N, C-alpha and C positions, 0 to 999 in steps of 0.2 A: 930419654929419647927426644931429642927437638922437635917440637911442635911449629909449625908457620903458617896457622891458619887458625889457631884462639884469636889473636888479635881481631883479624878482620871479622870472625864470629859476632866478636864484641859489639866493633862497629856495626854491624847488622842489626844488635839489637837497641842503640842509638836512633836507626835510619826508621826501623819498624817503629819505633816509640813516635816520630814525628810523623810516620804515615797514620798511626792512630788521631794525631792531632790535626792532621790535614781531614781525615774522615770527620772528625769532630764537627769542624768548621762547616764541609759540606751539608753536613745533617743540619745544621742549622740554617745555612742558606736554602736549604730545599725546604724549608718551617718559616722563611718569609724573612729572616734577616737579610739586611743588606748588606751585598759585595763590600767586605771590605780589602782596598788596594793593600792594605798595607801587611796584615798578616801572611797573604799570599807571595809577596815580595822576600819577606824574609825565608816564607817555605822554598823559594825558589832559590834563593841565597843558600838556604843552608842544602839544597837539592845538588845546586852544580859546584857549590864548593866541595863540602864535607863527602857528600854521596857520590859526587861524579869525581872531581879534580883529588880529591885527599885519596877516599876508600879505591874506587875503580880505578883509578892509579896506581893503590898498589896490585891489584888484579890484575888491569890488563897489560901494563909494563912489564911485570914481573913474576908474579903466578904465572899465570896463562904462560907466558912467555917460557917460563921452566917445564911446566908442566908438558907441553908440545915437543920441546927435545926429549920428553920420556913417554911419548903418546905409545909406543908399542908396549910399553908395560901398564898400559890403562886397557882395559874394556872394551871401553869406546869411546870417542872424542867428544868431551860435549863441548868444548869451547867455543866453536862456531856460534852453538846455539845460546852461551852464557853472552856472547860478545852482542850478536843480532837482539837479546831483552835489553841489553843496555842500551841499545842507538833506539831501541823503541822507547824508553824511559827517555829517552832523552828528548824525541819525539811529543813524546807528551808532555813535558814540560814548554815545550815551544807552543802546545795550544794550549796551556795554562796563559802564557806570556799573551798569545793573541784575544784569548779572551777579555782580560785584565784590559789592553788596550781599545779593545772594541768595547767595554765594559761590558760582555755580553759573561752575564753571571751563568746561564748555564752551559757553554762553553766551558767555562772554568770550572764548574763540576765534575761536567762528563769528564776533562782530562785529567782532572786530580784523581777523581774516583779510579780513572783505569791506570794512572800512574801507581796509584796503592794496591789496587787488587795485582798488575805484572810484579811488581816488587816482593809484596808478600808469597807470591809463589817461586820465585825467582830465587827470593832469599832463601826460602825450604830448600830448593832443590840444591843452591850450595853448599849449603851446612851439612844435609843432610847425604847427599851424592858425591859432589866434586870434592869439597875439602877433604872426605875421607879418602876419595881416590890421590887424591895430591898427595896426603898425608903419605900413602903406600909408594906409590910410583916415584915420589923425590929421593935420594939419597942425602946422605946427613951433610957429606959436603955441600951439595948444592941446597940444602934447607942452609946451613952458616951464610953461604952466599947471600939467599934471598930476604934472611934478617937483618942481615947487613945492610940492602937494599931499601927494605920497610926503613931502617931505623934513618935511613940518608932523606927519605920524602918525608919523615915525621918532624927531622931536625932541620932539615934546607927551606923545605917547600911551606909548614906552616908551624908555626910558633904557638907555645903553648893557650896563647891569649885569641888568638885566633881562631883553634879548636872549642875553644869555651864560648867563643862569641856564635859559631853556628851550634852548637849546642842549648844555648839562650832559650830556641825555640821551644824547647821541654820545659822552660821554665813555669809557664800556668799547669803543666801537668801535675810539678810537685806539691801547687798549691791547690785542686782539688780534694 
């Protein structure tokens, strides 16, 4: 049986690791550390590119669209909520950027933590509810098409080097 959500769940694990790194940095800031713009710029780069342009593109442009074609086979339609949460996450990222621009440490911390809390809950819903629904509602022929489109994103939109660059924010985690 084909699985179209394992890759997305694996990507979620990378996103959650970065959220942990962001929370750790926020805690240091709350304990008196000076705002390190470079760290948050790197985190924003990860969020905008790996989490949004790479991962969310697969969800929003591929998986969610196929799920909507099969909405009658699902016991409910969670897609509007998932899209709303993606947008809310983007708003928190804008808040981080504004805080950095204004050198407002409290605004950076508030938006970074809200982003992290939102994404932790969001990822849990996707992994535990949405993805099992997708696996059940989407037939094998459609799954073949979804996997083909994922591969197009992975080969045509992002190189392996780009993905490694985005994941490099995790390097400090590996040295602790």
